[in-house]
N, C-alpha and C positions, 0 to 999 in steps of 0.2 A: 220669165214670157209667154208672149200664146197667139194665135192664128186670127185673125176676124175675118168672114163676109162681110162686103160692104154692099151700098147696094147696085154695085154693078150686078152680080149677080140675079135682079129682081127683071123676070120673064124670059128670064135667058136660060138658069137654072140646067147648068149643062151636064153638073155630077160625071163625071172626069175624077177629078176627087176625093169620092166617096169611093171608091173603085183599088187608091194609094194605102187612104188610112187605117194605118196600122192597130189603132186604138178607138176604132168609129164612133170620133166624136161629134157626126155632123147629125146634123136634126132636116125637117127641110117641111120646108112650113109650106100654104099654096104657092106661092109662085119666088121662091128662093127659100137658101139652104143658110144655115147655122150653123156657126162652131161650138161646143159645149166649152168654155177656157181652165176651169176645173177636169175637164179628162183630156185635153188638145198637149200631146209631151213635146211639144213643140220642135217638130222633126223634121218640117219645112217637107217634107213630098210633097201637101195638096197644094205647092201655092205656083209651079211650074207647069201644072197639069190643069188648069183653071183657062180657057181662052179668053174668057173675058177679062182675066186681071185683079178679078172679084176679093181676094183672099188676098189679104196682109199681115204684118208682124206688127198687135198690138204698140214694138215700138217707133215705128215712123206715127209724127207729130196729129196733131186732128182725130186719128180713133178714139177718143174717147168712149164714140156718140157709138160709133158699134160694136167696142167691147161692149157697151150695156144692152145695146140688142139682140148681142149674140148672146149675153146672159140668161136675157130676160126672155127669149124664146124657148133656147133648146132645153129651157126646162119645160116649157109648156108644149115642143112640137115634136112627133114619134120621130127615133129615130132611125134611122137608111143607114144602111151597111152592102147595101147592094146596086152599082150604074141604076138608073131606069133611061127612058127616052127626055132626050132633053122635049121642051113644045117645037112645031110644025114651027115658030115664026122666031123662036131664040136667037139664031143673025142679024134681025130685023133689030133684035132693042138693043147687041151689043154695044155698047157705046154712049148711049139714049146717056144724056143727063137728064138729072132731077127724077130721077124711080125714088124716088122713102119715099118724097112729101108728091107722086099723082100717082105712082101704083102700087106700095109696098101692103100688103095681105095681111094682115094677123091671125091669119086666117092658119090651120095647122094642114100638112099634109095629108099624103099616105100615109109614110113611111114601109120598113116592110113588110 
């Protein structure tokens, strides 16, 4: 098992999860974070830290797509280990549907 970041993170990118991860397995895209499933130790400390409820265990049904997205982009995006400020409009995007189809960016973030 591993944890994955879903589209609920897109345009929210709160980063509270980054601060608590003991193995630094988060990677930063332009407008979301992903978890490297090969580095995640399944401790679960990140899940309750996410205000957008974007982090879920991959054992939940229907998350195969998110396991692929996390695997692919954690190999391409820079590692992030220190919390940064969330986007100013993050709260406005919380709970918005269809963010992957309409707002996902494959561009990398800055990382640490």
